[in-house]
N, C-alpha and C positions, 0 to 999 in steps of 0.2 A: 836658594830654594823658595823661599817666602816672596822674593820678588817676582820669580816667574809666576809662581801661584796668582799674585796679585795683579799681575798683567793678564793674564789667564781669564779670570774673573772679571776684570774691567771689559776685554775684548766681549766678552760672553754675553755682559749686560748691555753693551752699546749696540750688538747684533739685534738683541732682543727688543730693545727699544725701537730699533729702524724698521724691524717686521710688524711691531704693533703699527707704527705711524703709519706705514705703507697699506697694513691689509687690514687695519682695524675695523674701519666702519663696515667694510665690505662684510669680513669677517662677521660682526656683530649681527648684519641685519641676515646673513645666512642662518645662524645658529638660534636668532629669537624666533619662538613659535608666532603662527598668527594670532590676533587678538580673537579672543573667544567672543561667538556669537550666541549669547543666549536665545534670542528669537530663532535662530537656523537650526540651533539644537532640539529645542521646542518643537520644532515643526516638522523636524525630521522623525522626532518620536511619536509623533501622534500619525503620520502617514506610513511609516515602516513594520511591519510584522515580520517575525522569524518563523519559517516552516519548516519544522522537524520530520525528516522522512526515515526511510531505512538506509542499507547501507549505499556505498559508492555507486555500483553496478545495478541499483534497484530499479523497477520498475516505477517505484512511487517518486524517486528523485527525479527522473525524467519526466515524470508530469509534473512535478513542481517546477521544473524549469520551464515547461508549456504557460503554466500559470503566470512565472515573472513575465516572461515574453509578450504575453498578451493583455496581462493586466497592469502591468508598470505604465503609469502616466505620470513620473515626475513628480510634484509635490504632493499630489493627491493620495497616490496609493503606490506603494513601493513593497515587494514579496521578497525576502532573502532565503533561498532554499539551503536548507543544512543537513547534512549526512548525519543521521543519529546512530544508535547502536542496535536497538531493538523496541519491541511495542513496549515491554514494560518499561524501560528507560525512558521512551518517551515520555509518557504518563507521569514518570516521576521528574523531567525536567519540564513539562508543561506546568506541573505544580508548582514549582521550584526555581528554574532556571529564568533570571533576568533574561528578555530578548525572544523567547521561546513563547510567540501567541499562539501556534495552531501546530498538529503535529497528526501524520499519519500513522494509524494504529491498525493492528488486527482485531476485527470486531469479536474474537472469544477472549480478548486480553481483559476486558471488563468482568466476564464470569470466571476467571483465573484470578483477578485479584480479590473477589469477592470470596471465592472458596478458600483463599489461601489466608484472608484477614491482613494482608500486609499493608494494605490501606483502610483502615476502617471507614466507612461511608463513602468509598469513592464513588458510588453511584450518583452521589449528589453534590459530587465534586466537578465531575468532568460530565461533559454534554457532546452532543454532534451535530455538525451541520449537515452531513450527508454521506451516505456510502459512496464509494468511488468505484474502482473497479473488482472484479476476483482475482486471487491470489490461487493458483492451483498447488495441490498437496502433489508433488512429484517424488516418485520412490524409484530411484534407479538401482537395479541389483544384479548380481553376476545371473548368466543366463540359466544355472543350473536352477534357480529358483524360479516357479512357476505362479506362485501365489502369495499374499502377505503371510499367512501362514507358515509359510515353510521359512520364513525368516525367523521362528520362535528359536531362543537361545543362539542367535547369529549375533556377530559386531555390526551394528546398523550406527552411521552417522547422524547425529540430531541436530547439526551446526553447534554453532558459540551458544554455551550454557546462558540462559537466560535471553536469547534470540525469541525471535517473533515463530522461526521454525522448530525451535526446540520445545516452545511451549505446544505449540499444536502438535507436534510430532509425540510429545508425550501424552496427550489427550485423546490423541487418536489410536494411538496401538493399547493404551490403558483401555477405551471404549471396547474395542476389537477385544480385548484380552488376549494378545500377542504380546509375551515376554520375550523382549530380547536384551541384548547386552549394550545399552547406550554408551556411543562416544560424542563428545564435543569438541569437535575442529572445524575450522574453517572450510568452506565449501571447494576451493582450490585444492587444500590438501587431500580433502575426502576423494578427489574425484580421481587424483593420482593414486591413492591407495588402493581404490575399487579397480583402477586398470590394471594395478598390479598384484591385485590378490589380495592384498591385506587386511581388507575389511569386505563386508560381504554386500551392505548396500548404502547408499545415503539419501536422506530425506531433504528437500527444499521446499519451502513454502515461497512462491514468487510465482507474479504475472507471464506466462506463457506468451511469447517463446524465452526463456532465461537465457543470458550468456553465459551464465555458469556452465553450461552442457556442451558449448563451443567446441572444446576440445577434447572430447570423446565420443565415438561411434560404435555402432552396433557391432563392428571388426574387433573391438577392443573385449567382444563376448558379455556386452551388458544389454540390457532392455528396462522399460518401463513395466512395473508392476500395477494392474489395476487395483484399485482400492473400491470396495463394494460397499454402496451407500447404505450401510444399515441404518435400522430402526434408531440404534444409540448415536449416529449421527447427526440424524435428520434435525434435531434441534438449534445446532450451532452453525450446521454447514450447508452448502448447496451443492447438485451434482454438476460434475463439468467431465467434459471430454478434449483430450489430446489428439491431434491427426499427425499425419506425415506433414502437411503443409506448418506444423508449429516447429516441429523436430524432425526434418528428413532424412539425417544421417543416425536417428535411433528408432523411428518408427517407419514399418513399410508402408508403402502407398495404398496397400489394400487392409491397413490396419486401424483400429481406434484403442485409444487407452480409456478406459473409463476411471475416473478419479473424483474426486470432493472439491471443493473451493471454500476459502474462507473470505469475507471481504474486508476489503481494505476501508478504513473509515477517517473521515477528516473530524478530528475531535479538537474541541476548546475547552477551556476552564469556563465552569460556569461562575460568570462574574454579574454584579448586579446592574440593571439598565440603569440608566443617568450616567453611569461611572465611563471616563475617558477611554477605558479599555472595551468597554463594551459599545462604545459609539464606534471605534475602530474597527474591531472586528465586524460590524453591523455594516461599514462601508464595504469591507471586503466580500462580504455577502451577496451584497446588491449588485456589485461589479460581477462577482463569479458566476451567479445564477443567468443576470443579462447577457453574458458572453460566453454562454456553455455551447450555444451552436457551433459557435467560431472555434470552440478548443476541440470540437468533434472533426474539424477541418483539416486535411494533412497542410504541412507534414508534422503534426503534430500526433502523439503517441495514440496508436491504433484501440489503446485500453479508454480513451476518453467516451468511446461507442457506447461502453457499458454503463457509464454513469446516468441514473434517472435519479433526481433528487428527490421526487415525490414518493420512492418507494420507502416504507416505515424499515426500522432497525430494532429487533425486538430486545427487550432489556436495557434500551438506552433511552435519555431524554433529548429531544431537539432543541439546538440553541433557539432562543425566542425570536430574534430576528430573523433566522432562517424559516422559521415555521409561519412567522407573519409574511414572509416575501412570498411563501408556497401558495398561502391562501390569498395573497391578492392577486396572484399569477397562477391560475390554476393551467393546468397542460391541457392542451385541444385533445380531442378525442384521435386516436390513429385509426383509419380506415382498415378495414377487416380484409385481406387479401383472400381473393374469391376462393382460392384452392384449400386454404385453412377450413373453410364450413364443410361440413360433411352434407352430401350429396343427397343424403336420405333424411335429412330435418330440416326444417324450417329456419331461418336465421333466428338465433336469440337475442335478446335485448342485453346489451352489454357486453357481448362475447367478444367484440374486440378491446375492450377495455380489460377482459378476464385476462385474454392471453399478453398483452401487454405488461399487465401486472405482476406477472410471475418471476418472482426472483432467481432468474437461472443464472449461470454462470455465465452464459458465452452464447454467440450467434449460432452454434452448432447445437448445442443442448436446446436451446428454443427451436430450431427446427425438427428436433427431436420431439418436442412436446406437440408442435403444431402437428408433426406426423401421426402421433397417437390419437389427437382430437379427429382425426378424418375417420378414425374407425370407431368412435364414441357416438352415443345417441345423446346429445345435449339437450334434447327438448325437455328434459324435465327439470332443466333451470338451476342446474347444480353450481353451487357458487365456486369461488376461486380457489377457496381453501381444500374442497372435496375434489377437486379435478386434480388438484395439484397433488394431493396424497394418494390419489388413484396413478397417476404418473408416475411418482416415486416407486412404487411397487414393480409397475411395468419396465421401469428403467434399470432396476437392479437385474432383472432377468434378459432384456433385448437391447437395450438403449446401449450399450456398448458396441455392441454387435452390428 
């Protein structure tokens, strides 16, 4: 028995040695990692920016992909889109996660963080580069409910807890004093439960048209509810409209749905000028603003049409490089379409800039504002804020119809 074991051991040893002699150099060559190039790693770090967005199906992720395809140019600038979780989590990651240089968040997240004091001094730690697109506030309910107030006491999905949708839903229903039974589940599950009648409504904050509603139709006995743009919402939100063109399977051709919208914001951490991080983000800003017209062209996402970098964002501080670029590159004056100017009054200086600077949520709402102006006497030289405030009150009663 000992002889057999010794022979087996000897044969195994010979086979192992033979394999080493035959494959050793090649095997070693395959398993050895390539030599590290410190200069290459350093160059990649200086040119690469991680851009946090919303979820996989979000408008912001699609727009981040447009940014990467349009601006990436090899060794000088590289953008890596990253699907995030929520506006609050994106802010946290922007502050603490290595490799997160930029983030798309909802404009109301800063006010929410200040109210809850979750991140003391957050308004000094986070800045913005520009407002991006508007994200509409969708409330899809069973047909038995005719207005938002009808949902009082009912089961309404607010999206995942801590998400941007949940943040805005809690703020809006609270401001309108409509107390519901909030649920916190993903949108796909909520849509199925809405179809089966297990819940009464589902809220989603997303740029229209959202693919979240692709698998539900009016034949499922659901519809969108109007959201009145009341005074309690006017500080943090914009008026918006959804039409048949946005959701042909949910909105009839002769209907419009009046709602509100929150702005998506391209945010960045407040870093000191002269630092490597500041220089990296500044290079991105210059390339981004210089190529904005290219981003507005097909086949890129149509929401790029809404981006107007010169518009200010209340409650936020602009990143210094973005502010400097806008100061050095003022936007040309936009010619005023003749149809907008009321025939009964003479042309008003600065009137074109007035209509273009109004922070409307979409082109349809802009058209309504222009329609409103046609019936107004602007010869008194009312400023932009006065005109817009008057339009808001008119919009509440007649705009959606």
